[in-house]
Structure formats: structure tokens, C-alpha cells
C-alpha positions as MATLAB code, in Angstrom:
seq = 'ELDGKLFEKLKKCTGGEEEWIEWSDEFRMIVDMQLPKLANVMKHVENHGEKEVEKAVREMVDLEERVDLVDDYADMARLSPELYRWLALMTEGEAKLLVKCGDNYDGVAAWGRLHAKFKRRTITRLMRMQKACMYPKEAKVETMATALLQWEERWKKMLAECPDIKIPQLWKMAAMYALCPKDIKEVLDVQWDDLGAVSY';
ca = [
      89.220  107.911  172.536;
      86.760  106.181  170.215;
      87.502  106.368  166.493;
      84.364  107.617  164.772;
      85.416  106.334  161.349;
      84.811  102.754  162.474;
      81.334  103.517  163.814;
      80.360  105.358  160.655;
      80.680  102.096  158.700;
      77.795  100.664  160.731;
      74.195  100.983  159.652;
      72.170  103.015  162.158;
      70.144  100.945  164.621;
      66.409  101.678  164.731;
      65.437   98.997  167.267;
      63.902   95.564  167.292;
      65.240   92.315  168.655;
      66.790   90.796  165.524;
      68.455   94.042  164.457;
      69.776   94.681  167.970;
      71.422   91.262  168.277;
      73.567   91.804  165.185;
      74.108   95.560  165.521;
      75.045   95.497  169.218;
      77.644   92.772  168.651;
      79.302   94.827  165.910;
      79.122   98.067  167.915;
      80.606   96.474  171.049;
      83.311   94.789  168.959;
      84.402   98.205  167.663;
      84.542   99.534  171.228;
      86.442   96.431  172.364;
      89.089   96.951  169.666;
      89.843  100.431  170.995;
      88.800  100.479  174.674;
      88.453   96.894  175.986;
      87.760   98.027  179.548;
      84.785  100.109  178.396;
      83.526   97.081  176.449;
      83.773   95.049  179.685;
      81.553   97.566  181.482;
      79.071   97.394  178.602;
      78.981   93.590  178.929;
      78.390   93.977  182.660;
      75.224   96.052  182.206;
      74.055   93.594  179.546;
      74.235   90.800  182.113;
      73.237   92.723  185.249;
      70.846   95.428  184.065;
      70.899   99.170  183.423;
      72.897  101.269  185.873;
      75.053  104.388  185.926;
      78.661  103.913  184.902;
      80.150  104.471  188.377;
      77.765  101.972  189.961;
      78.510   99.455  187.201;
      82.250   99.767  187.854;
      81.774   99.333  191.612;
      79.727   96.195  191.032;
      82.355   94.789  188.681;
      85.047   95.379  191.299;
      82.913   93.722  193.986;
      82.176   90.695  191.789;
      85.861   90.235  190.978;
      86.794   90.925  194.620;
      89.727   92.991  193.409;
      90.003   96.542  194.745;
      92.939   97.197  192.393;
      90.485   97.218  189.477;
      89.166  100.592  190.654;
      92.257  102.290  189.228;
      92.061  100.225  186.017;
      88.541  101.518  185.374;
      89.076  105.078  186.612;
      88.552  106.486  183.101;
      85.081  105.046  182.628;
      83.228  108.106  183.941;
      85.095  110.220  181.370;
      84.558  107.763  178.506;
      80.885  107.064  179.136;
      79.694  110.446  177.717;
      81.724  109.724  174.571;
      79.975  106.350  174.280;
      76.665  108.198  174.733;
      77.508  110.569  171.881;
      78.197  107.712  169.454;
      75.085  105.830  170.534;
      73.014  108.937  169.882;
      74.622  109.390  166.462;
      74.322  105.747  165.409;
      70.669  105.171  166.389;
      67.321  106.247  164.978;
      63.669  106.028  165.943;
      62.851  104.097  169.103;
      66.484  103.254  169.752;
      67.503  106.937  169.733;
      64.631  107.808  172.072;
      65.868  105.182  174.527;
      69.396  106.567  174.380;
      68.228  110.124  175.003;
      65.697  109.391  177.743;
      68.512  109.610  180.292;
      69.440  113.097  181.458;
      73.102  112.604  182.393;
      74.722  111.640  179.048;
      75.776  108.294  180.514;
      76.569  105.953  177.621;
      76.901  102.884  179.823;
      73.429  103.410  181.275;
      72.049  104.062  177.781;
      73.592  100.798  176.564;
      71.899   98.980  179.428;
      68.528  100.512  178.500;
      68.876   99.463  174.869;
      69.882   95.926  175.767;
      67.068   95.510  178.287;
      64.518   96.678  175.728;
      65.628   94.794  172.636;
      67.236   91.591  173.960;
      64.294   90.139  175.828;
      64.527   86.456  176.637;
      60.799   85.916  176.321;
      59.355   82.435  176.575;
      57.753   82.803  173.141;
      61.063   83.729  171.509;
      62.958   80.942  173.240;
      60.335   78.404  172.190;
      60.492   79.672  168.605;
      64.266   79.367  168.656;
      64.097   75.863  170.156;
      61.597   74.746  167.536;
      63.792   76.007  164.682;
      66.748   74.092  166.107;
      65.059   70.845  167.099;
      62.628   70.570  164.170;
      64.380   72.097  161.135;
      62.801   71.877  157.708;
      64.172   69.196  155.415;
      66.832   70.681  153.148;
      67.407   69.992  149.482;
      70.580   68.182  148.402;
      71.903   71.210  146.513;
      71.416   73.549  149.505;
      72.373   71.068  152.242;
      75.756   72.643  153.034;
      74.294   76.133  153.448;
      71.317   74.850  155.432;
      73.632   72.950  157.789;
      75.788   76.023  158.445;
      72.703   78.129  159.152;
      71.329   75.470  161.474;
      74.651   75.223  163.345;
      74.586   78.990  163.854;
      71.024   78.830  165.248;
      72.050   75.951  167.533;
      74.956   77.972  168.950;
      72.648   80.934  169.601;
      70.176   78.664  171.382;
      72.918   77.286  173.661;
      74.173   80.816  174.345;
      70.658   81.925  175.346;
      70.262   78.973  177.711;
      73.776   78.270  179.084;
      72.470   76.284  182.063;
      70.577   73.745  179.942;
      72.461   70.625  178.858;
      71.053   69.129  175.659;
      71.867   65.434  175.059;
      74.053   64.729  172.034;
      71.441   62.290  170.760;
      68.910   65.134  170.476;
      71.329   67.108  168.329;
      71.861   64.055  166.113;
      68.083   63.690  165.739;
      67.728   67.364  164.763;
      70.497   67.073  162.181;
      68.795   63.951  160.814;
      65.541   65.901  160.359;
      67.461   68.522  158.370;
      68.901   65.988  155.933;
      67.337   65.389  152.482;
      65.579   62.064  151.882;
      68.535   60.556  149.978;
      70.930   61.261  152.831;
      68.420   59.978  155.395;
      68.320   56.650  153.561;
      72.092   56.333  153.825;
      71.987   57.300  157.492;
      69.256   54.746  158.213;
      71.610   52.005  157.046;
      74.634   53.286  158.957;
      72.913   54.924  161.961;
      74.135   52.454  164.571;
      77.748   52.828  163.446;
      77.455   56.620  163.522;
      75.933   56.486  166.976;
      78.706   54.226  168.248;
      81.334   56.651  166.984;
      79.591   59.624  168.629;
      79.520   57.946  171.987;
];
């Protein structure tokens, strides 16, 4: 069973890409803490598209090539309506409409609909993300530490969005250099070759 007290600590999701990225991670984490197998099915529909819970389980079994997993995931059809109930309770506006547009109270399918709608890997968004990573604004000395942490987080998200793309280490060094304040750049200009030699 899913513990409602944990979900109630979450802010309700109304929709939108940025909100969905953060909210869905927290929601799935709560499910994973209690019912890891249900969280696995949710991850499957994130990666492979919206589908009914029983079809999602069959596909997971086929991908793993392990028939024994059928018994492991036998409870999913029973748990999916409970997931649906919490999704309906913890969403508002467009997000709630997407949850309720299904007629079979299938939480797994509803999760797939939400993810497909709000986590779109559009070219425009990917280019915007790439630009923020590769051409960051120059930080001030007093905010350098915070700016670097924020940039590292954006870089990780970019790599997660494009797992098949290998970015040369030199490009990352160049992006970090662009982020640095003028005073730090001057130091790096003097020691750049030594830093590069260490990196390689």
C-alpha cells in the first residue's frame, strides 16, 4: 500500500515541463521507497510510452527475457488504481485532466500520459539547455561557488537528456572557463597548459 502522508507533503502538480521534472522525481521517489516494483513500471512507461499496466509488465518481462518476473509483478494490476487515486489527488489543472482522461483508473497509464505531455525532448529545449551549459554567463567572485554548483547540475541534466552523445572533456573545460570571473581567468591563462596536462 502507498502511504498517503508522504504524498501529502508534496505540492500539487499543475503541469508544465519545469514543474514536472522536479515533481515527478519526488513523486516517483516516494513510490520507490514503498513499492519499488511499481516505481520500475512507472520508469518503463517513461522510457517506452503510455500503455496499460498489464501491457507494460509484459513488455518489461520480454525486455528482461525473464518469465519469472511475471510473478514478481503480479500485484501491479491491483496497485495501479491506487497510484491513479494519488495522482488524481496530487494534481491540478491540466495535469489532473490528463490523469482523468483515461476511463479505467489505470495509474501506470496515467503516469505515461503525464510524462509524454510534460517531458518533451524538443529541439528548442535541448538547444536552450546546451547553450546554458556551453556558454554560461560570467560569474562574480563572491557567487562563483554557487554558480559552479548550478552549472554542474545543468551539465548533468544535459548529459542525462542526451546519453548517446559524448562531449569532449576539453569542451567542458572551455565552458567552465567561460563561467569564471575575470580574475580567475587571468590565473587560468597563466596555468592553462599545466591544468590541461593534468586533465589528460
